[in-house]
C-alpha positions in Angstrom: 0.0 0.0 0.0 1.4 3.4 -1.0 2.0 5.7 2.0 0.0 8.5 0.3 -2.9 6.5 -1.1 -5.8 7.7 1.1 -8.3 5.4 -0.8 -6.5 2.2 0.1 -5.6 3.4 3.6 -9.3 4.3 4.2 -10.5 0.9 3.0 -8.0 -1.0 5.3 -8.8 1.3 8.2 -12.6 0.6 7.9 -11.8 -3.1 8.0 -10.3 -2.5 11.5 -6.7 -2.9 10.4 -4.6 -1.7 13.3 -1.5 -1.0 11.1 -3.7 1.0 8.8 -4.9 3.0 11.7 -1.4 3.7 12.9 -0.4 4.8 9.4 -3.5 7.0 9.1 -2.7 8.8 12.3 0.9 9.3 11.2 -0.4 10.8 7.9 -2.8 13.3 9.5 -0.3 14.3 12.2 2.4 15.0 9.5 3.6 18.5 9.1 4.9 17.8 5.6 3.1 20.0 3.0 2.8 17.0 0.6 0.8 15.0 3.2 -1.8 17.7 3.7 -4.1 16.8 0.8 -3.9 13.0 1.3 -4.6 13.5 5.0 -7.6 15.6 4.2 -8.9 13.1 1.7 -8.5 10.3 4.2 -10.5 12.1 6.8 -13.3 12.8 4.2 -13.4 9.2 3.3 -13.9 7.9 6.8 -15.9 10.8 8.4 -19.2 9.1 7.9 -18.1 6.0 9.7 -16.9 7.9 12.8 -18.8 9.1 15.8 -20.1 5.8 17.2 -17.9 5.6 20.3 -18.0 7.0 23.8 -15.3 9.6 24.1 -13.8 9.9 27.5 -11.2 12.4 28.6 -9.1 11.6 31.7 -7.0 14.0 33.6 -5.5 13.9 37.1 -2.8 15.2 39.4 0.7 13.8 39.1 1.1 10.4 40.8 -2.6 9.7 40.7 -2.1 6.6 38.6 -3.7 7.5 35.3 -1.9 4.9 33.3 -2.6 2.2 35.9 -6.3 3.2 36.0 -6.6 3.2 32.2 -5.0 -0.2 32.0 -7.4 -1.6 34.6 -10.4 -0.1 32.9 -9.2 -1.1 29.5 -8.7 -4.8 30.5 -12.2 -4.8 32.1 -13.8 -3.4 28.9 -12.0 -5.8 26.6 -13.2 -8.7 28.8 -16.7 -7.3 28.0 -15.9 -7.6 24.2 -15.3 -3.8 23.8 -12.6 -2.4 21.6 -10.6 0.3 23.2 -8.4 3.1 21.8 -6.1 5.0 24.2 -4.7 8.3 23.0 -2.1 9.1 25.5 -0.7 12.6 25.3 2.8 12.8 26.6 4.8 15.9 27.5 7.2 16.9 24.8 10.9 17.5 25.0 11.7 21.2 24.6 14.8 20.2 22.6 13.5 17.5 20.2 9.7 17.9 20.4 9.5 14.2 21.0 7.3 12.3 23.5 9.3 11.6 26.7 7.1 9.5 29.0 6.1 6.6 26.7 2.7 5.7 28.1 2.6 2.5 26.0 5.4 1.0 28.1 3.4 1.9 31.3 0.4 -0.1 30.1 2.2 -3.4 29.5 -0.6 -5.9 29.8 -3.1 -3.7 27.9 -0.7 -3.0 25.0 -0.5 -6.7 24.4 -4.2 -7.2 23.8 -5.5 -7.3 20.3 -8.7 -5.3 21.1 -6.6 -2.4 22.5 -4.9 0.3 20.4 -2.5 2.7 22.3 -1.1 5.7 20.6 1.2 8.1 22.5 1.5 11.5 20.9 3.7 14.4 21.9 1.8 17.5 23.1 4.3 19.7 21.4 3.5 23.4 22.0 -0.3 22.7 22.1 -2.0 23.9 25.3 -4.9 22.1 26.9 -3.2 18.9 27.7 -3.9 17.4 24.3 -1.9 17.0 21.0 -2.7 19.2 18.0 -4.4 16.4 16.1 -6.2 14.6 18.9 -9.6 15.3 17.3 -8.6 13.7 14.0 -7.1 10.7 15.8 -10.3 10.1 17.6 -12.3 10.1 14.4 -9.8 7.6 12.8 -10.0 5.3 15.8 -13.8 5.4 15.7 -13.8 4.6 12.0 -11.6 1.6 12.7 -14.3 0.2 15.0 -13.1 1.2 18.4 -16.2 1.7 20.5 -14.4 3.4 23.5 -11.9 6.2 23.0 -9.9 7.3 26.1 -7.9 10.5 25.9 -5.3 10.8 28.6 -4.1 14.3 29.1 -0.6 15.5 30.1 -1.6 16.6 33.6 -4.1 18.7 35.5 -4.4 22.4 35.8 -5.9 25.6 34.3 -4.6 24.8 30.9 -5.6 21.1 30.9 -9.2 21.6 30.1 -9.3 21.4 26.3 -9.9 17.7 26.5 -13.3 18.4 28.1 -14.2 20.3 25.0 -13.6 17.4 22.6 -15.0 14.4 24.6 -18.4 13.2 25.8 -17.4 12.7 29.4 -14.5 14.4 31.3 -13.2 12.3 34.2 -11.0 13.8 36.9 -8.8 11.3 38.9 -7.8 12.4 42.4 -5.7 11.0 45.2 -7.1 10.2 48.7 -6.0 13.7 50.0 -9.4 15.0 51.0 -10.2 18.7 51.4 -6.6 19.7 51.6 -5.9 18.4 48.1 -9.1 20.1 46.8 -7.7 23.4 47.8 -4.7 22.8 45.5 -6.7 22.0 42.4 -7.9 24.7 40.0 -11.6 25.2 40.6 -12.2 25.5 36.8 -11.2 21.9 36.1 -13.4 20.6 38.9 -16.3 22.4 37.5 -15.7 20.8 34.1 -15.7 17.2 35.5 -18.6 14.9 34.7 -17.2 12.2 37.0 -14.7 12.4 39.8 -12.8 9.2 40.8 -10.7 8.9 43.9 -8.0 6.3 43.0 -5.7 4.3 45.3 -8.5 3.3 47.6 -6.5 0.3 48.9 -4.4 -0.7 51.9 -3.8 2.1 54.4 -5.4 4.6 52.1 -8.7 2.9 51.7 -10.4 4.8 54.6 -8.8 8.0 53.5 -10.2 7.6 50.1 -13.7 7.2 51.5 -13.3 10.4 53.5 -11.9 12.2 50.5 -14.8 11.2 48.3 -17.2 12.6 51.0 -15.2 15.9 51.0 -15.4 16.2 47.3 -19.2 15.5 47.2 -19.7 18.3 49.8 -17.5 20.6 47.8 -19.4 19.9 44.6 -22.5 21.1 46.3 -21.1 24.7 46.1 -20.3 24.5 42.4 -22.6 25.1 39.5 -23.4 21.8 37.7 -22.1 21.5 34.1 -25.3 19.6 33.0 -28.7 20.3 34.6 -29.7 16.7 34.4 -26.5 15.3 35.8 -25.3 15.5 39.4 -21.5 14.8 39.3 -20.8 11.4 41.1 -17.7 10.8 43.2 -16.5 7.2 43.0 -13.6 5.4 44.7 -11.5 2.7 43.2 -8.3 0.8 43.4 -6.8 0.5 39.9 -3.9 -1.5 41.3 -6.3 -4.1 42.8 -9.0 -3.8 40.1 -11.7 -2.8 42.6 -14.4 -0.3 41.9 -13.6 -0.3 38.1 -17.0 -1.9 37.2 -18.8 0.8 39.2 -16.9 3.5 37.3 -17.9 2.0 34.0 -21.6 1.7 35.1 -21.5 5.4 36.0 -20.1 6.2 32.5 -22.9 4.2 30.9 -25.5 6.0 32.9 -24.0 9.4 31.9 -24.1 8.4 28.3 -27.7 7.2 28.5 -28.8 10.4 30.3 -27.1 12.7 27.9 -28.4 10.8 24.9 -32.0 10.8 26.1 -32.1 14.6 26.7 -30.2 15.5 23.5 -27.3 17.0 25.4 -24.8 14.6 23.8 -25.8 15.5 20.2 -25.8 19.2 21.0 -22.4 19.0 22.7 -20.9 17.2 19.7 -22.3 19.8 17.3 -20.8 22.6 19.3 -17.5 20.7 19.5 -17.5 20.3 15.7 -18.0 24.1 15.2 -15.2 24.9 17.8 -12.9 22.4 15.9 -13.7 24.2 12.6 -12.6 27.6 13.9 -9.6 26.2 15.8 -8.4 24.6 12.6 -9.1 27.7 10.6 -7.0 29.8 13.0 -4.1 27.2 12.8 -4.2 27.1 9.0 -4.4 30.9 8.7 -1.4 31.2 11.0 0.6 28.7 8.9 -0.3 30.5 5.7 0.7 33.8 7.2 4.1 32.5 8.4 4.8 30.9 5.0 4.1 34.1 3.1 7.3 35.5 1.4 6.4 39.2 2.1 5.7 38.4 5.8 9.0 36.4 6.1 10.9 39.4 4.9 9.6 41.6 7.7 9.5 39.1 10.5 13.2 39.4 11.5 12.9 43.2 11.8 9.6 43.1 13.7 10.8 40.4 16.1 13.9 42.5 16.8 11.7 45.5 17.5 9.5 43.5 19.9 12.4 41.9 21.8 14.2 45.2 22.2 11.1 46.9 23.5 10.9 49.4 20.5 7.5 48.0 19.5 4.7 46.2 21.2 3.7 42.7 20.1 0.2 43.9 19.3 1.5 46.6 16.9 4.0 44.2 15.3 1.2 41.6 14.8 -1.0 44.2 13.0 2.0 45.1 10.8 2.5 41.5 9.8 -1.2 41.0 8.9 -1.3 44.3 7.0 1.8 43.2 5.0 0.1 39.9 4.2 -3.1 41.5 2.9 -1.2 44.2 1.1 0.5 41.5 -1.0 -2.7 39.6 -1.6 -4.4 42.8 -2.8 -1.5 43.5 -5.2 -2.0 40.1 -6.7 
């Protein structure tokens, strides 16, 4: 199969071919200009076959055990004859831009199962805890027949909320720290959560996890609910001992049923598609602007003026855009 043949790649992908899925993701993630049109064609071919999964975003504080939780949940789902795609977004090296955590190596048993597909992607300079092409990757995984798509974010914090804007359910994993830990978590991300799970409810921490869950439930009473028909549950589990995982999945299924019945799921996906349209438009306009010859001629001088303090970034940005449109008008 030729690397750039979107027709053959799409056909293989729709048959559930895992290698085709990996190649398709590589194609749409490519920054090479010659891959743009084949990638676009591929997405057009498979778009009608996507959208049938439950999309779950997972975020959590460092050390909460996201990968262990995903492996435990993934094995549980596969045992129930589900097919699972895990899009693990790793922090990127500032020097090479490469992924540095390697989540696939931290989900050893899950990565060996045929019904699981794990794709680590570097976050690069993208904010929001997700990679630039996470949305496209989700669609490709759905078209390949994966009924559950998990998006694991880089971390938790004010900038780690973009995943909530591209998934159906946003899950926040927390440690058994109780109210003290809640004070250290940005309120915004708690308000975005559709489900809170206190992990590591085992051994000496089991009682603490129960108390922490009660604290979180009380705290949620003071926050405005994200969905009027959904009161955010707080579950406890031990991913290490595979306890409480079934209850978490039951809660996710209940959320999906509730949001489907009241039309909220369809409305949210429509809004997400529009947001994706304008995000992608902004990205492509920026790429076009940076690649324009007239703009490139002025960039060095304007950057020097900004870094030396002789011009403000806002004024310099206006000058770049004016230069771009001036050249277009001349054409």
